[in-house]
C-alpha positions in Angstrom: 80.7 119.6 150.7 83.5 122.0 150.1 85.7 119.3 148.8 82.9 118.0 146.5 82.3 121.5 145.2 86.1 122.0 144.7 86.3 118.7 142.8 83.3 119.6 140.7 84.8 123.0 139.9 88.1 121.4 138.9 86.4 118.9 136.7 84.4 121.6 135.0 87.5 123.7 134.4 89.3 120.7 133.0 86.4 119.9 130.6 86.3 123.5 129.5 90.1 123.6 128.8 90.3 120.2 127.0 86.9 119.6 125.4 85.4 123.0 124.7 86.5 124.3 121.3 89.6 126.4 121.4 89.2 127.3 117.7 85.6 128.2 117.0 83.7 127.2 114.0 84.2 129.8 111.3 87.1 131.4 113.0 90.3 132.0 111.1 92.6 129.0 110.7 95.4 129.0 113.2 98.9 128.1 111.9 101.1 126.0 114.1 104.6 125.0 113.1 106.2 122.2 115.3 109.9 122.0 114.7 111.7 118.6 114.7 112.4 117.2 118.2 110.0 119.6 119.9 108.9 118.3 123.3 105.3 118.4 124.7 106.4 121.2 126.9 107.7 123.3 124.0 104.5 122.7 122.0 102.5 123.6 125.0 104.2 126.9 125.2 103.5 127.5 121.5 99.8 126.7 122.0 99.7 129.1 125.0 101.3 131.8 122.9 98.6 131.3 120.3 95.9 131.5 122.9 94.8 127.9 122.5 95.4 126.9 126.1 95.1 128.8 129.4 98.4 127.4 130.8 101.0 125.2 129.1 100.7 122.7 132.0 97.2 121.8 130.9 98.4 120.5 127.5 101.4 118.7 129.0 99.2 116.9 131.5 96.6 116.1 128.8 99.4 114.6 126.6 100.7 112.6 129.5 97.3 111.3 130.5 96.5 110.2 126.9 99.9 108.6 126.6 100.8 110.8 123.6 103.6 113.0 125.0 106.2 111.2 123.0 104.1 110.8 119.8 103.8 114.5 118.8 105.0 115.0 115.3 106.8 117.9 113.7 105.3 119.7 110.8 103.0 122.6 109.8 99.4 122.4 111.0 96.4 124.4 110.0 94.1 124.3 112.9 90.5 125.0 111.9 87.4 124.9 114.0 85.5 123.6 115.8 88.6 122.2 117.4 89.3 121.4 121.1 92.6 120.9 122.9 91.8 117.1 122.7 91.4 117.6 118.9 94.7 119.5 118.7 96.5 116.7 120.6 94.9 114.1 118.3 96.0 116.0 115.2 99.6 116.4 116.5 99.9 112.7 117.5 98.6 111.6 114.1 100.7 114.1 112.2 97.6 115.5 110.4 99.5 118.5 109.1 99.3 120.6 106.0 100.0 118.5 102.9 101.3 119.5 99.4 100.9 117.9 96.0 104.2 117.9 94.2 103.8 117.1 90.5 107.0 116.2 88.6 106.6 115.9 84.8 108.7 113.7 82.7 112.1 114.9 81.5 112.9 117.2 84.4 116.5 117.5 85.6 117.5 117.3 89.2 117.7 121.1 89.5 114.3 121.5 87.8 112.7 119.0 90.2 114.3 120.9 93.1 112.7 124.1 91.8 109.3 122.4 91.9 109.9 121.2 95.4 110.9 124.8 96.5 107.7 126.2 94.8 105.6 124.0 97.2 107.4 125.4 100.2 109.5 122.3 101.0 113.1 122.4 102.0 115.1 122.4 98.7 118.5 122.0 100.4 117.3 118.8 102.2 115.9 117.6 98.9 119.1 118.1 97.0 121.2 116.6 99.8 119.1 113.4 99.5 118.9 113.4 95.7 122.6 113.8 95.4 123.2 110.6 97.3 123.2 107.7 94.9 123.2 105.0 97.6 119.4 104.1 97.0 120.2 103.0 93.4 123.7 101.6 93.9 122.4 98.1 93.1 120.9 99.3 89.9 123.7 101.6 88.8 127.0 101.3 90.8 128.5 104.3 89.0 125.6 106.7 89.4 126.7 110.1 90.8 123.3 111.1 92.0 119.6 110.1 91.6 119.0 112.0 88.4 117.1 109.7 86.1 115.8 107.6 89.0 113.3 110.0 90.5 110.1 108.8 88.9 107.8 111.5 87.4 104.4 111.5 89.1 102.3 113.4 91.5 103.2 112.9 95.2 101.2 113.9 98.2 103.6 114.9 101.0 103.3 116.6 104.4 104.6 120.0 105.0 107.3 118.9 107.4 111.1 119.1 107.7 111.4 115.4 106.8 109.2 115.7 103.7 111.9 116.4 101.1 113.9 113.3 102.1 110.7 111.3 102.2 109.8 112.5 98.7 113.1 111.3 97.4 112.6 107.9 98.9 109.1 107.7 97.4 110.3 108.8 94.0 113.1 106.2 93.9 110.7 103.5 95.2 108.2 104.4 92.5 110.9 104.1 89.9 111.6 100.5 91.1 107.9 99.6 91.1 107.2 100.9 87.6 110.5 100.5 85.8 112.0 97.5 87.7 110.2 94.8 85.7 111.3 96.5 82.4 115.0 96.8 83.4 115.8 93.1 83.1 114.0 92.8 79.8 115.7 95.9 78.4 119.1 94.9 79.7 118.8 91.5 77.9 118.1 93.3 74.6 120.8 95.9 75.0 123.5 94.1 77.0 126.5 96.4 77.6 128.6 96.7 80.7 129.0 100.4 80.0 125.3 101.1 79.8 123.4 102.2 82.9 119.8 101.1 83.6 118.5 104.5 82.6 120.5 104.5 79.3 119.3 101.0 78.7 115.7 102.1 79.0 116.3 105.1 76.8 117.7 102.8 74.1 114.8 100.4 74.4 111.8 102.7 74.9 113.0 106.2 74.2 112.1 107.3 77.8 113.5 110.3 79.6 
């Protein structure tokens, strides 16, 4: 009977720690920032410091039992209730963090786009590092010095994470290919010149950018 009672008590404690809401409904949102490469142990210590788990070991064991210990994603999270430790683990494994809408109007220079990125709290240095690498458009413009002119103006929904600035650059160049790609061949045929870049070709044909 003692063993049964002990097992029942342990089960109840585990349920309380993992299923019972750690962030109550109506309570202030808890901000959690997970750095790149953070282990389940490191995240468990953060959660403990925020008062979201009684002991870091509980979260580590839960992540291991659920098979999500290696799936926890970096980023900024706004944890609002009602939310249990199971819910927190689910959010971290899915990467359901804070997101930002970055709107880039037409005609903006690389530095102006960087300022818009910085205004949304994203890493401007990482953005500029990616945007100054012309490799993604080398097939379109072998002499391009950077991606200026190839970052398509639009509104982009991006996560608040360390990888977001580079991901934004990839999405903007991909969007350029999707929208402008079909026009490039037609414009190049009308304005054939070996010294004219695709962007200049489009400017000549359509008056864009």
